[in-house]
C-alpha positions in Angstrom: -19.7 6.5 29.3 -16.8 5.9 27.0 -15.9 2.7 24.6 -13.6 0.5 26.6 -10.0 1.6 26.0 -8.3 -0.5 23.2 -4.3 0.2 21.9 -6.2 2.6 19.2 -9.4 4.5 20.2 -11.1 3.7 16.7 -10.8 0.1 17.0 -13.4 -0.2 19.1 -14.4 -4.2 18.6 -10.4 -4.4 19.4 -9.1 -6.2 16.4 -5.9 -5.4 17.5 -6.5 -8.0 20.0 -6.1 -10.9 17.6 -2.7 -10.7 17.1 -0.1 -12.5 19.3 0.9 -11.1 21.8 5.2 -10.9 20.0 3.2 -9.2 17.0 1.3 -6.6 19.1 5.0 -5.8 21.1 5.8 -5.5 17.3 3.1 -3.0 16.2 3.8 -1.1 19.9 7.3 -0.8 18.9 7.0 0.6 15.6 4.4 3.4 17.0 7.6 5.4 18.7 10.2 5.0 15.8 7.1 6.9 13.4 6.3 9.4 16.1 10.2 10.8 16.7 12.1 9.8 13.6 9.4 9.8 10.7 6.7 12.3 11.8 8.5 15.3 12.1 9.6 15.4 8.6 6.6 14.7 6.8 4.5 18.0 6.4 7.5 19.9 5.2 8.6 16.7 2.3 4.9 16.9 1.6 5.1 20.7 0.8 8.1 20.1 -0.9 6.7 16.9 -2.9 10.5 15.3 -2.4 10.8 12.0 -0.3 12.9 12.5 3.0 15.5 9.5 3.2 16.0 10.3 6.6 13.2 8.2 7.2 14.0 4.5 6.0 17.4 3.7 8.1 14.9 4.1 11.0 12.4 1.9 9.7 14.9 -0.7 7.8 16.8 -1.0 11.5 13.3 -1.9 13.3 13.2 -4.8 11.2 9.4 -5.1 10.9 8.8 -7.7 8.4 10.4 -10.3 10.6 10.4 -8.7 13.8 12.6 -10.2 16.2 9.9 -10.9 18.8 7.8 -12.9 16.3 10.7 -14.9 15.0 12.0 -15.3 18.2 8.9 -17.1 19.7 9.1 -19.6 16.7 6.8 -18.3 14.7 6.6 -16.4 11.3 4.4 -12.9 11.1 0.8 -13.0 10.0 -1.0 -11.8 7.6 -2.8 -9.9 10.0 0.4 -8.4 11.6 1.7 -7.5 7.8 -1.8 -5.8 7.9 -1.8 -4.2 11.2 1.8 -2.1 10.3 1.0 -1.3 7.2 -2.2 0.6 9.0 0.0 1.8 11.7 2.3 3.3 8.9 -0.4 4.9 6.6 -1.7 6.1 10.5 1.2 8.4 10.6 1.6 8.8 6.8 0.0 6.6 3.8 3.1 7.8 1.4 5.7 6.5 3.9 3.0 3.6 4.3 2.9 3.6 0.5 7.0 3.4 0.2 7.3 0.9 3.1 4.7 -1.5 1.2 6.1 -1.6 -2.2 9.1 -3.2 -1.1 7.3 -5.7 1.8 4.0 -6.1 -0.6 4.3 -5.8 -4.0 7.6 -7.0 -4.6 8.8 -9.3 -1.8 5.2 -11.0 -2.9 6.4 -10.9 -6.8 9.5 -12.6 -5.8 7.7 -15.1 -3.4 4.8 -16.1 -6.2 6.7 -15.9 -9.0 9.9 -16.8 -8.6 11.7 -20.8 -8.0 12.2 -21.9 -5.0 15.6 -20.8 -5.4 15.1 -17.4 -6.5 13.2 -16.7 -3.7 15.5 -18.4 -1.5 18.7 -16.0 -2.4 16.5 -12.7 -2.4 13.4 -12.9 0.1 16.2 -12.7 3.0 17.8 -9.9 1.8 14.6 -8.0 1.0 13.3 -8.7 4.8 16.6 -6.6 5.2 16.0 -4.0 2.7 19.4 -5.0 1.0 17.4 -6.2 -1.9 14.9 -3.3 -2.5 12.7 -3.1 -5.2 9.0 -2.1 -6.7 6.1 -3.0 -8.9 6.1 -2.0 -12.5 3.1 -3.1 -14.6 1.5 0.0 -15.4 2.0 1.9 -18.9 1.1 5.2 -19.7 -2.0 4.0 -22.1 -2.8 0.6 -20.5 -4.1 0.5 -16.8 -7.3 -1.1 -15.8 -7.1 -3.3 -19.2 -3.5 -4.0 -18.6 -4.0 -7.6 -18.8 -5.0 -7.2 -22.4 -3.2 -4.1 -23.5 0.2 -4.7 -22.1 2.8 -3.4 -24.4 6.0 -3.3 -23.1 7.8 -6.7 -24.9 10.4 -8.8 -24.2 12.5 -11.5 -26.3 15.0 -13.9 -25.7 17.8 -14.2 -27.0 20.4 -17.0 -25.6 20.7 -16.9 -21.9 19.4 -13.5 -22.1 16.2 -11.4 -22.0 15.7 -7.8 -23.9 13.4 -5.7 -22.7 11.8 -2.2 -24.7 8.8 -0.4 -23.6 7.4 2.1 -21.1 6.1 2.0 -17.4 3.9 4.8 -15.7 3.4 5.6 -12.0 5.8 3.7 -11.0 6.2 5.2 -7.3 9.5 4.7 -5.2 11.9 3.6 -7.9 14.0 6.1 -7.1 14.7 4.7 -3.8 15.4 1.3 -4.6 17.8 -0.8 -6.3 15.4 -3.3 -8.7 12.4 -3.3 -10.3 9.6 -6.4 -11.2 8.9 -5.5 -14.6 6.2 -7.2 -16.5 6.2 -7.3 -20.3 4.9 -9.3 -23.1 7.4 -12.2 -24.3 7.3 -11.5 -28.5 7.6 -15.4 -29.2 4.5 -16.6 -27.4 2.6 -13.1 -26.6 2.4 -14.5 -22.9 3.2 -11.7 -20.3 6.1 -12.7 -18.0 8.1 -11.7 -14.8 11.2 -10.2 -14.4 13.7 -8.4 -12.1 15.2 -5.7 -13.5 18.4 -3.7 -11.6 18.1 -0.1 -11.6 21.7 0.7 -13.0 21.1 -1.5 -16.3 22.0 0.6 -19.1 19.3 1.4 -20.9 16.8 2.1 -18.3 15.9 5.6 -17.5 13.2 7.0 -15.2 11.5 10.4 -15.5 9.6 12.4 -12.2 5.8 12.7 -12.8 5.5 16.2 -11.9 2.4 18.2 -10.4 1.4 15.6 -8.2 -0.9 16.6 -5.3 -1.5 13.4 -3.9 1.1 10.9 -2.1 2.9 13.9 -3.0 6.6 12.4 -1.1 5.9 9.6 -2.9 8.3 10.1 -6.3 6.2 8.5 -9.0 8.3 7.8 -12.3 7.7 7.3 -16.3 10.1 4.1 -17.0 11.5 4.0 -20.1 13.4 1.4 -21.7 15.5 0.9 -24.4 17.5 -2.5 -25.6 17.5 -4.0 -21.7 19.6 -6.4 -21.6 19.3 -9.0 -18.2 20.1 -12.2 -18.0 17.8 -15.3 -17.8 18.7 -15.9 -14.3 16.3 -12.4 -13.2 13.5 -14.8 -15.5 10.7 -15.2 -12.6 10.5 -18.5 -13.2 6.8 -18.8 -12.0 5.9 -15.6 -14.0 5.1 -16.4 -17.3 1.5 -15.2 -17.7 -1.2 -12.4 -16.8 -2.6 -15.3 -14.5 0.5 -15.5 -12.8 0.9 -11.2 -12.3 -2.9 -11.4 -11.1 -2.0 -13.4 -8.1 0.4 -10.7 -7.1 -2.4 -8.3 -7.2 -4.9 -10.2 -5.4 -2.7 -11.3 -3.0 -1.2 -7.5 -2.4 -4.7 -5.8 -3.0 -5.8 -5.8 0.8 -2.7 -3.9 1.2 -4.6 -1.0 0.1 -7.2 -1.7 1.9 -5.2 -1.5 5.1 -3.7 1.8 4.1 -7.1 3.0 3.7 -8.0 2.7 6.9 -5.2 3.4 8.7 -5.0 6.7 6.8 -8.7 7.3 7.7 -7.7 6.9 11.3 -5.0 9.5 11.1 -7.2 11.7 9.9 -10.2 10.6 12.6 -7.5 11.0 15.5 -6.7 14.4 14.7 -10.5 15.7 14.5 -11.4 14.0 17.4 -8.8 15.8 19.8 -9.3 19.1 17.7 -13.2 18.6 18.6 -12.1 18.4 22.2 -9.5 21.8 22.3 -11.3 23.9 19.8 -13.7 26.3 21.7 -16.7 27.7 19.8 -19.5 29.7 21.7 -17.8 29.4 25.2 -17.3 25.6 24.9 -15.4 23.0 23.1 -17.7 22.3 20.0 -17.2 18.6 20.6 -20.5 19.0 22.2 -22.3 20.4 19.5 -24.4 18.2 18.1 -23.4 17.9 14.0 -19.8 17.3 15.1 -20.5 14.5 17.0 -22.6 13.6 13.5 -19.4 13.3 11.9 -17.5 11.5 14.3 -20.0 9.2 14.8 -20.3 8.6 11.0 -16.1 8.1 10.4 -16.1 5.7 13.5 -18.6 3.9 11.4 -16.6 3.2 8.3 -13.8 3.1 10.1 -15.3 0.3 12.6 -16.7 -1.6 9.3 -14.3 -1.4 7.1 -11.6 -3.0 9.8 -13.8 -5.4 10.4 -14.0 -6.6 7.1 -9.8 -6.5 6.3 -9.1 -8.3 9.8 -11.7 -11.3 8.5 -9.5 -11.3 4.9 -6.3 -11.6 6.7 -7.8 -14.0 8.9 -9.2 -16.4 5.5 -5.4 -15.6 4.1 -3.7 -16.9 7.1 -5.6 -19.9 6.8 -4.7 -20.2 3.0 -7.7 -18.5 1.9 -7.3 -16.4 -1.2 -10.4 -15.6 -3.3 -9.9 -12.2 -5.7 -13.2 -11.3 -4.7 -12.8 -11.1 -1.1 -9.6 -8.9 -1.5 -11.4 -6.8 -4.1 -14.5 -5.9 -1.5 -12.4 -5.3 0.6 -10.5 -2.4 -1.1 -13.4 -1.2 -3.0 -15.4 -0.9 0.5 -12.3 0.3 2.7 -10.9 3.0 -0.1 -14.2 4.0 -0.6 -15.6 4.4 3.2 -11.8 5.8 3.9 -12.8 8.6 1.1 -15.7 9.7 3.2 -13.7 10.0 6.5 -11.4 12.4 5.6 -14.2 14.3 4.0 -16.1 14.6 7.3 -12.7 15.2 9.1 -11.9 17.7 7.2 -14.7 19.5 7.3 -15.2 19.0 11.0 -11.8 21.6 11.0 -13.4 24.1 9.4 -10.6 26.3 7.9 -7.9 24.7 9.7 -8.6 21.5 7.7 -7.2 22.9 4.7 -3.9 23.7 6.8 -0.9 21.0 6.9 -0.2 22.1 10.1 -3.4 20.1 11.1 -2.1 16.8 8.7 -5.8 16.5 8.2 -5.0 18.2 4.4 -2.4 15.7 3.6 -5.0 12.7 4.7 -7.7 14.2 2.7 -5.7 14.6 -0.4 -3.9 11.0 0.5 -7.2 9.1 0.0 -7.7 10.0 -3.4 -3.9 7.8 -4.1 -6.0 4.8 -2.3 -9.2 5.4 -4.2 -7.7 4.8 -7.5 -4.8 2.6 -7.7 -5.0 -1.4 -7.3 -7.7 -1.5 -9.1 -10.6 1.2 -9.3 -13.8 1.6 -7.4 -15.1 0.1 -11.0 -12.7 -2.8 -11.9 -13.5 -3.8 -8.2 -17.0 -3.8 -8.2 -17.1 -5.3 -11.4 -14.6 -8.5 -9.7 -17.4 -8.9 -6.9 -20.4 -8.7 -9.4 -18.9 -11.3 -11.4 -18.9 -13.7 -8.0 -22.1 -12.8 -7.5 -23.4 -13.3 -10.8 -20.8 -15.5 -12.2 -21.0 -13.6 -15.5 -18.1 -11.1 -17.1 -18.7 -7.6 -17.3 -15.7 -6.5 -18.4 -15.4 -4.8 -22.0 
């Protein structure tokens, strides 16, 4: 007999049930917006390598950062809710989830953790309404995994202003937002400091990175700053070391884990539907043992990863933020998600490489989630350090 029915057929242990009724209602309200206002544009723009800006306003109008169902009940959205929101977005398209989460996750968390209470009070309500948008800018052309010790972008204070110089690379969505959360090394004390830099500031330049075949609809850019001057009020008061920066990364690494699973489920749902419809040798391929093997392996990986991220989100909601927990969740979810999309593509045979069936998009996009917010190797060493108490980084 089949699994008991749940909101997500692939959520066989019903983690969705852990959300409050109001949070469940908000996620269920998101689904038709994605189906009707987002999904119809995705494959066309994925092939073009362009972002469909027409999908932004329906998501903004939905108010999913602070959903009315939750706020009107006198509550705040939980981390588990934010995870399922990211999961639902990525189930449709992980590029869309990446853009939305660039604002709702990394940028918002940078303001909340790095800003003073006054800065957070001023900017966060506007971020929630997408009136004050931004993306996170840390990676550089020559420094990714080693950014903690190698960050080359510089800043120096001049009176009531700061002057920034340097380059950032792989910055996603910067053409769609009004601000950047920039991290630079202070020439005075060699400490990493954080800043909010409006994209219309003189001296700022962004060039689209061409030829990208994963997360194709998210426009990644190479950013150059030449004597960019910003007021001291845009220096994030509590972002004054790389340890402060790392708090943001630790808090948001779980977002990538959720998106990885959502992306995997997007491919899995398509594979299940295809297996029941596709006829070979006079019957649906779902009746073949090796096809069922691919589906079972996929569901096992999805279920284990979902259980892990749901538990970490629950711990985060209780105020427990351990870097090794989010790193292990991201490490496992991104790795298993990569396997799932491969099995699903295999199940579809030749149709698995045609964009009309969606799976090849999920397949390609899984590669980005596997690499950013800490590579497999970096997250392995973070977990290994927690196991042994020994630092194995170079």
